[in-house]
Structure formats: C-alpha cells, structure tokens
N, C-alpha and C positions, 0 to 999 in steps of 0.2 A: 833390523831387529823386528820380528813380527808383531803387531799391535796386540795380539792375544795367542793363546794355545790351549786347545781343549785335549784332554786325556780321558778315555774310559777305562777304567779299571777291569779285571777280569769278573769282579762281582756285579758289574754294571754301574757303579758310582762315577759320577763324572767329575772330573778336575778342570777348572778354568784358571788360567794363568794369565794376568794382565800386567806385564812388567813396566815400572816406570823407575828405571835405574838411577836417575838423579833425585827422585823425590826423596822427601823428609819424612814419610810415614808408611807404614804398612797396615792393609786390612785384610782381615779375614773373615769372611762371610759364608756361613752354611745357610742353603736354601734348601727347602722340601717341599714337594707338591702334596701339600696340605693346607687348605684354607677353608673357608667357610662353605664354598661349592660342594665339598666332600662331606659335609655334614646333613643328617636328618634334621627334621624339625626339632624333633625331643631332644637332640643334643646341638641346636645351634648354639653358637659360642663356645663351644669346647676348643675348637684351635686356638682362639685368641687365649683362652684360660690355660690351656696347656703352655703356650709361649710364656706366658707369666711364671709357670710353675718350674720351668726349666732354671729360671734365676733363684729360685728358693732352696736349693740344695742339691749336692750330688753325692755319691759314694765317697769320692776323695774331698770333697769340700761340703760337709754336711748342712752348713749354714748359710743363708743368703750372705750374711756379713762377710763370710768366709771368700765367696765370689767378688763381693763388691770392694773389699780391701786390697785384695789383690790387683785388682784393675786399678784402682784409684792410687795404689802404691807405685804404678809405673807410667801414671799420667794417661791412663788409655781412656778414649771415648768409647762407649759401648751401649748397645741396645737391642732390640728385637721389634719385629712388627708382623702383623698378620693381615693378610689381603684374602681377596676371593678365591685365588687360585695358588696361592703359596704362603708359606712363613718363612722369616729369616731371622738369623741371630748373628751378630757382627761385633768385632772389637777393632780398634784402629790405635795404633801406636808407634813409637820411634821403630825403625827398623830393627834396632838391637833386641827389641823385646818381642820379635815375632815367635820365638818358641813358647814364650809365657802366654800371649794372646791365643795362639793355636792351642795350646793345651788346656786352656779354659773354655774357649768356646767348643771345642770338641768334647770336652768333659760334660759341659752343660748339655749338649745336643745327644749325645750317646748314653749318659748315666744318672738322669733325673731321679731323686728317689721317691717323690710325691708323698711327703710328710703329711698324714691327714690333719693334724693341727695346723700346717701352715697352708693347707687347702683351704681349710674353715677361715683362717684370716685373711687370706686372699680374696675370698668370695667378697667381702665387704670392700676390697680396694676396687675390685672390678665394678662392683654396682656404684660405686662413687665415679668412676671413670664413666659409666653410661650416664649418670646424673650429669656430669660435667658437659658431656657432649650434648645433652638435652637443652642445657643453658646456653649452646652456641648454634644458634640459627643459621650462622653463615656455614657452618659445617654440617649441621644437622639436614639441612634441607636437601643435599646430596642424597642421603640415606632416604629421603622420602621420594626423591625422584627414581632411585633404584627400586623401592618398592611399588611405584606407580608402574614401571616399565614390566617388572617382572612377577609382582604379586607373591603368591605363596609358594615361591620355589627358592632353591638354594640363592640364586642371585639377586633376590629380592627382598633378602632377610640381612639384618644387622649383624656386622662382623662380630660384634660384642656379644650378640645374642640377647636374651630377654631376661630381666632379673629373676624371673622364676626358673629358668633354666639354670642360671648361675647358682643359685640357692640350692637346688637339686642334684647337680653334677658330682659325681662320686669319683673315688680313687681308681676304682674298676673301671670306670669311664674313659680315664686317661691311658691306662695300661691297655685297654682294648682298641682304642683308636690309634695310639701311638704304633701298636704291632701290626695295625692294617696299613699304615702310611709312612711311618719314619724307616725307610727301607733303602738298600743299596741304590736300586734303579731310579729312586724318586728323589735321591739326594744329590745335590751339587755343592762342592767344596770350591769357591772362588779366593783366590789369593790375587791380591793388586798392590801394586805401589813398588818399593824398593826391598826386594827379597831375594834370597839365593834360590833357583830354580830346582835344584837337585835336592836341597835341604827340604824344601815345600813339598814337593812330591813324595818323598820318603817319609814325611810326616804324615801325609794322609793316609798312605798305604798302612803305615804302623798302627794308626790310630782307628782308622775305618776297615781294617780287614775283616774283622769278625762282624760288622754290622749284618743285620737279617736280609738275606736273599729271597725272603717269601714274596709271592705273588701280589702286586699292587691292586687295591681296590680302587674302581674308577669313580667317576663322578655323574650324576644324573644330567643329560642333556637339557640345555635351557631352552625353553620353548618361547618363541615370538609369537605373539598373537594379539592383534589389533586392527580394528576396522575403522576407526573414527577419532577424533583428538580426544585426548584424555587429560583431565584434570584432579590433582589431589591438592587439599588445604588443610594444614595444620594450624588451628587457631592460636594465636599467641599474642598477648599484648605488648608487641614490641615497637619502638619508636621508629624502626625502619623494616620494611618488608623484603624479605630474602627469597629469590625466585631460581629456578632451574628451569629453563625452556629449551627442548631439545627434539631430536628426531633420531629414530631407530637408523642403523646403519648396516654392519656386516663384522665379521669376526677377523681375528688380527692376521689370518692367512691370507685375507682377499688382496689381489695385487692393487687395487684401488687405494690401499691404506696411506700411501704417500700423497696421493692427489687430495686425500680427506685432510690430512696434516696440513696442507698448503691452504686449503678452502677454510680450514679453521683458523689458521693466522690471518687470513683476509678479513675473516668477520670479528676476530677479538682477540689477535696475538700479540697486540702491544699497543702503546699509546697512539700510533698513528693508524690502527686499525679502525674498519668502519664503525663498529659498535662504540668504541672507547670515543670516538670522534663526535659521533651521533648523540649518544646517552650522556657522556659526563660533560665533554667540551661545548657542545651545541646546545644541548637541553638543560645541563646543570642539574641532572636528576639523581645521579649516582655518584658514589666514591669509587666503588669497584665495579668492574663489568669485564668477563673476559670469556672466551671460549675455548673449548677443548674437544679434542676427539678420544674416547675412551674406548679401547678394543680388547676383547678378552678371547678365548679360546673357541668360543661357539656363540658370542653375540658382541654387540659394541653399540655406541651412539656418539653424535656431536651434541654437545651441550652449550648454552651459555649460562653462565651465572651472574648474578648482579645482586646488590643491596641497594634498595630505591626508596625514594619519597613514598610513603604510604598513600598520599592522598592522589600519586600520579601513577598508580600502578597500570592501570587500563591503558594509559597513552604510552608507556614504555613497552609494555607487552605489544601493542601495536607495531611500535618503532622496529623492535627485534624482527617481528614477523615481516615488517615491511624489507629489511635488510635480507632475510632469508628469502623472499620472493624474488628481490632484485639478482641476487647471485644465480637464480634459477631462469630468469627470463632476460636478463641483459648481459652482453659479452663483457668479460672481466678484461680492463686494460692489462696490456702486456707488463707495463712498468709496474704496476700493482701486484701482478703475479711474481714478477722477479723481486720485488722488495719483501713479499711473505716467504718466498723460498729463502732468500737469504735471512732473513729474521730467524727462520726455522733452523736453518743450518748454524748460522752463529750461536744461537743459544744451545744448540747441542754440543757444540764444541767448547763453548765456555763452561759448560756443565759437567766437563770432564776433567778438569784440572786437578783433582784430589783423588786419594786411592780409594776413599769409599764411595765415591761417585762412579769411578771405573769399575769397581766391584758389583755395583748395584745394575749399572749399564749392561755389562757382559751377562751377569748371572741372571738379570730379569729377563733377557732375551731367551737364553737358554731353558729357564725354568718354565717359561709360557709357551715358547713357540718351538723349541727344541733345535732352534738353528740361530746361530748367531751372525750378525753383519757388524763389521766394523766401522767406525765413524766414518770413515772416507767413501767406503760403499754405500753407506745409508745417505751421506751427503749426495752422492752420484744419483741416487734413486730420487731423491726430493728434486733436485735440479733439472730432472728428466721430464716432469711433470708439464704437461701441456695445456693450452686454453681448452682445446677440444675434450680433454679428460675433466677438466674441472666443469665445464659446461655439462657434460653429459651425466657426470655425478650429482651436480646441483640439481638438476631437473628430475633424477630418480630419487634421491633422498628427500627434498622438499615437497612433501605431500602430506595432506591432511592426515591420511590413515597412519602416519608415522609421528604425528606430533603430540608431545607430551608436557605439561606444565605442571610443576611442584611449587608450592607457595607456602612460608611459614610468614604469619602476620596477623592482623587483627580483622580477620575476613571469616566468615562462614558460608557464604552463598556462592556454592559452585557454578551454578547456572550463569552466573553473572560474567564469569570468565570463559564457560564453554561457548556463550554467544559470540566472542570476539576471537576463539582460537580457531583461525582458518587461514588458509594461504589464498583463498579463492576472491 
C-alpha cells in the first residue's frame, strides 16, 4: 500500500490521502496558502484573526457553541493554526465519525458568516492572546529574532499582528482577504489515518466542488540584507535571560537542506549534542538549549535557543559562538555525523505515529514546497549527507555577516553584545 496519494481535482484543489488502515483515529486537515506573509502592514494579523472567526459560526452552524458541541459530542480533538506561509484547520476523531468531522471542518472553511458582534468579541480574545505571548519570553524571543532578521517586511512581523490592527480590522477586510486567498488552487484537503478512500475523495469533490477558482494573489518576496552581526534586545525584568542566536541560511528548495538538518542536530538536536553537553551539562548554565533549522519558501535560518543565567549571558553567547566556529573550522567525526543522522531519522519516524501527525507531515510539505517526500525517501536523503557537504555548508553559513542575536532579559546595552558577536 502506498504511503500517500495526491489527487488534483479539475478546479485545482489538491487532496492528499495518508492511509493508516489499522489506526484508531482519522484526521481531516484543510490547509490554505494564506498566512502573515500574504498580508500588508495595514492588515498584519488578519490571517490569524480570520482563523479564529471560522470557529465563530457558519451558515449551517450559526453559533460557535454549535460547532464546539458537535465536536465535543463525538470526542473529537480540533484546532487551527496560522503560520507565515499557511493556515490550517483540523479535527481528529474515531474513524466512524469521519463524515461528521469532515462536514464540520469543510463547513467552517467554506461558509464562515463573520458576525460583526462575534468579530468585536474576538478582538478581546486575540488581544489577550498577544498579551499572553508577551508574558512568555521563551516564546516571544523567537518573534524578536524574526523581527531582527527581516525587519519591516511580512517575514519580520508578528503572526498575531499588532493590538492596533486587531482593534480596527473590519468584516469587509475578512471578506476581501478570503476572496483573494481561500481559493481552489491554494487549498489542500488532507485526510490521514483510518478511512475509506473512495468515501473521502467523494466527500471532498462534493463539498469543495464550488469553491472559487479565481486567480490567487501572491506574496512579496522576502529580502535578505545584512553586512555585519546584528543584535536586538527587549528589556524585561526576568529571572532568566532568553536568547536566540543564529545565522541566515537559504530557502526550503535548496538541496543543502538535508545537510543543514544534520548540522543542526550535531549542534543542538538532543541531550548528547554539542551545545546541550557544553552549556547544560558542563557549564550548568541553562535548563533548555537546542538548535533548529527553519526554512521557508524564500528564506531560512539556523538558530540556537536557550534560557540562561542572567549573570552568565556573555559567557554563554561566547560558548555558542565557539561551537559555531568549531563546526566550520574542524572536521566533524564520522561517528558524530552518523549519530546525528539517526537522531534526525528516528525523531522523524517516531513523530508520525498518529493520524494528525501524518496529516501535518504530508500537508505541510505540499502547502509550502508543492512537493511531497515520503518518510523513507526523506530518511534516505538525510542518511546520504557527507562530511564534505557538512564542512562546506558550515564554512559558508558561519559568517559574521550572517550572525544575529535576539535577547529578552534585564539588559539595555546593545553595544555590550555587539562587541562579542563575532566568529573571528
């Protein structure tokens, strides 16, 4: 049995099927190419606000309680999410409830009513969501890092938008934005887990047959511009300093992405990684420290995140920079490379045990890259990475002109950190 199947309907809508015949659940996920990178500055936050409003009532289910009660009544898990490149809506339930969760998710996606009273109530909800994230420096520092990298362009703006925008977004804004982006060619319906394929395809054809086939509006290309190390500080009286230190890389279509994944895991992919051992085990200066590679359609970066002792911040920044320098200047041992590869592959496979994980895996690739690699093919690509590829990549990206450091903590003096932010 194939691991997945992709079907493109005559109207351009894509269906991705990821069967798990012995599974105990079924997930319906609808993804759309609409996220913060499709917004102008004036409507920044609209994609996220729109996602919220799809839960607030449809023509068939006019109140939010109508949607929630039906889903709770079958024991379904459900939610939605907004990213830079896409928005997703999903529900997961026992296989016998496939028809119900498909009907609800498709109804939410296709028929939101945007009740003005509900819009006004939801403004307060989203503003409190923004406030919540501002009180979570471990998360907020990631937004500060994106703003540092990309500045006043869509990739550098907050997904939730500003409070000012949330207060002024109108019903007409929702209708206009949805008409430009929630279209057949930009929509992907993913069904994963235990389901009947013929029933699933027929359900999609029936529900999405009349979705708009208008021409999709694109997004502004992200501009990468940097000539020296950059620092951003958000002053906050915290007991722990949160940092993201990273380098610019490349987009998701670059063939070096697999080498970047391995390099990221060597640096901070697990408890035996270089940075975890150095900063937590050897120095005893952090509870969490990890590295990741984040690639988008037209930009990307490798970054290290850590929550650290306020008094030891310079020491720890220098330690991270030291590990960056080592991977660029010293050959990595083959056994370390193999360990990182198996760590990456192992976590990939273990992360695909549930129907919602399968849906996210296959749908995420399709909505961002327009191409899907099954887990076995991806594992093969990771295992094929060589020492030469890693060394060449590390030398290229570990460069002062690509370095960026975002800090949230009890600091104000940028110059203090600019002086030490170098790989020379």
